[in-house]
Structure formats: C-alpha cells, structure tokens
C-alpha positions in Angstrom: 1.6 38.4 11.4 2.2 38.3 15.4 5.5 35.8 16.2 4.9 33.4 19.4 8.5 32.2 21.0 7.8 28.5 22.2 10.4 28.9 24.5 8.2 30.7 27.1 5.0 28.4 26.4 6.3 25.2 26.8 5.9 24.1 30.4 8.6 23.8 32.8 7.2 20.2 34.3 6.8 16.9 31.8 2.9 15.5 32.6 4.3 12.5 34.4 5.6 15.2 36.8 9.5 14.4 35.5 11.6 17.5 35.3 11.8 19.0 31.2 15.3 18.7 29.9 16.1 21.2 27.8 18.5 19.4 24.7 20.3 20.9 22.7 18.0 21.0 18.3 21.0 19.1 17.1 21.5 16.9 19.7 20.5 12.7 18.4 17.7 13.1 21.1 15.7 15.3 18.3 14.7 11.3 16.7 14.2 10.4 19.9 12.0 12.6 20.8 10.0 12.4 17.4 9.5 8.7 18.1 6.9 10.0 20.4 4.7 11.1 17.7 2.3 8.4 16.0 2.1 8.2 12.3 -0.3 6.9 9.4 2.1 4.1 7.9 2.1 4.9 3.8 4.2 2.9 0.9 5.4 5.3 -1.6 6.0 3.8 -4.8 7.2 4.7 -8.1 8.8 3.6 -11.7 7.6 1.1 -14.3 9.2 -2.3 -14.4 12.0 -3.2 -13.6 12.9 0.4 -12.9 10.8 0.1 -9.9 11.3 0.6 -6.3 9.7 2.7 -3.4 9.8 3.3 0.0 7.6 3.5 4.0 7.2 7.0 5.4 5.4 8.3 7.9 6.0 11.8 7.7 3.2 11.9 4.3 0.8 15.2 4.8 -2.0 16.6 3.2 -0.6 19.8 2.3 -3.8 21.5 0.2 -7.3 20.2 -0.9 -7.2 22.9 -3.2 -5.9 22.0 -5.3 -5.8 18.7 -3.9 -2.0 17.7 -2.6 -0.1 15.8 -0.6 3.8 16.2 0.8 6.3 13.6 2.0 10.7 14.5 3.3 12.3 11.5 1.1 16.0 10.9 1.8 18.5 12.2 -0.9 20.3 9.0 -0.4 17.2 6.9 -1.3 17.5 4.7 -4.2 13.7 6.0 -4.6 15.0 10.0 -5.6 16.3 9.3 -9.1 13.8 7.0 -9.8 10.8 9.3 -8.6 12.8 12.3 -10.8 12.8 10.3 -13.4 9.5 8.9 -14.0 7.7 12.2 -12.4 5.3 10.0 -10.4 4.6 8.9 -7.7 1.3 6.7 -5.5 1.0 7.0 -1.7 -0.3 3.9 -0.6 -2.2 4.1 3.1 -1.7 0.9 4.5 -4.4 -1.3 6.8 -3.2 -2.8 10.1 -2.8 -6.5 8.0 -0.2 -5.0 5.7 2.9 -4.8 8.3 4.3 -7.3 5.4 4.3 -4.8 2.9 5.6 -1.8 4.8 8.5 -3.9 6.2 9.2 -5.2 2.4 9.2 -1.1 1.5 11.4 -0.5 4.2 13.9 -2.7 3.1 14.2 -4.9 6.4 14.2 -7.9 4.4 16.9 -6.6 1.6 14.7 -6.3 -0.6 15.3 -3.6 -2.9 13.3 -2.5 -6.6 10.8 -4.2 -7.8 11.4 -7.1 -5.6 9.8 -4.6 -2.6 6.4 -5.5 -4.7 6.2 -9.2 -4.4 3.6 -11.0 -2.6 1.0 -8.2 -2.3 -1.8 -7.0 -5.7 -0.6 -3.9 -8.1 -2.7 -1.7 -10.1 -1.3 1.5 -12.4 -3.0 5.1 -11.9 -3.8 7.3 -14.4 0.3 8.7 -14.1 1.3 5.0 -14.7 2.7 4.7 -10.7 1.6 1.8 -9.3 -1.3 1.8 -6.8 -1.7 -1.3 -3.8 -4.9 -3.3 -4.1 -6.5 -3.8 -0.8 -5.0 -0.5 0.3 -7.1 2.2 2.6 -6.8 4.3 0.5 -4.1 5.4 -2.8 -3.6 8.4 -4.3 -1.8 8.7 -7.4 0.6 11.8 -7.8 2.2 13.6 -10.2 5.3 14.8 -9.0 5.2 18.9 -8.5 8.3 19.8 -6.8 11.0 18.7 -5.4 12.9 21.1 -2.8 16.2 19.9 -1.6 16.8 21.0 2.4 20.0 19.3 4.4 20.0 15.7 4.2 16.3 15.3 2.2 14.0 17.0 0.2 10.4 17.6 0.0 8.7 15.5 -2.7 5.0 18.0 -3.3 2.6 15.8 -5.6 -0.5 16.7 -6.9 -3.5 14.2 -6.4 -4.1 12.8 -9.7 -6.3 9.9 -8.8 -8.0 9.0 -5.2 -8.9 5.4 -5.3 -10.6 4.0 -1.8 -10.2 0.6 -0.5 -11.5 -1.0 2.8 -12.5 0.3 6.2 -10.4 -1.5 8.3 -8.0 -0.2 10.9 -5.2 1.3 10.3 -1.1 0.7 10.5 0.5 3.2 12.7 4.2 3.7 13.9 5.3 4.6 16.9 7.8 4.8 19.7 10.0 1.9 17.3 7.0 -0.4 16.6 3.7 -0.8 14.5 -0.1 -0.5 16.2 -3.1 -0.4 15.0 -5.8 2.2 15.0 -9.9 0.4 15.3 -11.1 -2.7 14.0 -10.8 -4.6 11.2 -13.6 -5.2 9.5 -14.3 -9.2 10.2 -13.5 -7.9 14.0 -16.3 -5.2 13.9 -18.6 -7.5 12.4 -18.2 -10.4 15.0 -18.3 -7.7 18.3 -21.5 -5.9 16.1 -22.8 -9.9 16.4 -23.7 -9.4 12.6 -21.3 -12.4 11.2 -24.0 -15.1 10.8 -23.7 -18.3 12.8 
C-alpha cells in the first residue's frame, strides 16, 4: 500500500489568495477548521421509557453496505454513553430542514435531558426497541456492534436492522456553527413547479 504525505500535496496558498497557515494539530483552531466541514444533522436515540436519552450528531457515516453498518463519535462524558452501553441499540434519525427544534432539544440547547428530549415529536419503536422519529427523512434501527474508546470519545459501530424511508423534503445541515438546509421542502417544490391546485 502506498502512503502519501499530506504535507507535500497541500497547496501553499488558500483558494482566496491568502497564505495558508501551518497550525499545530493540538491547537484550538482544529475545531474552527472542522466548522468548515458541512454535515447532515441526525438525532441518535437510545433507551426505553424513563431510561431514554439521545444526542444530535453531524459525525454519522456509513461504514459498510454489506452488511449495512454505520458509525459515529460519542463523547465518553455524554449522558447517552451509559444508556447506549446498557441497551445495546440505537436509532439514527436523519432530520429535515423543518426539524431544527428536534435537533436543538437533542443537543440540549434548552437544558432538556433524558426523556424530555422526546417532547413535541412523534416516536415509534424499531425492531430493536430503539425510538425512531416519525417524519424523519429516513430512520435506521441499529444494534450496537462495537464501542471503541479513543481519547475523549468512543467510536460507535452499529449494525442496521431496519430502515424506514420518510419524506423527500430538504435536509438539515450544520455548517460554520449554524443550521443550513439543502434542497426544497416538498410543498415548495410543488408550488415552484405549478403543481399546487388553485
């Protein structure tokens, strides 16, 4: 396997014409750099009844299509970590642009914790018992396959046991510290195409 040096392939100037800055990897600028990486917003749900919680992530990615497997990073100090370890299953809910409030609740922006994060939304159980959001763009019901602890986080690997496809609305993204949207909501698209009845 060939190993490429990133240093030799990086441009010496940024696209704007500004000189590129060399920053130590441990610098606080690492987080600033990652804010330029746009990510789809998902809510991870785990637990049952009063032992339910969850979190908002932008780090979800597909690990494998055969078998269907996903992964994301989870802070070891997160309240979701012990619940996930106990229940060994989780839901992944891809949020639409109309579901910012769900993202905020699961991010704890209003101070909500545990089951309070599930308020004002409709939920059902997947095959594993994990809560799945009604109206999500798509939802995955996952069985926990492995937790790999590294530094301050765990890499969570889940085997997908059920897939639910939802609406075809605009997706909710997170970029540069704020929410953005990608695409059109179904109603907007219908209006733009003149398909809406008068």
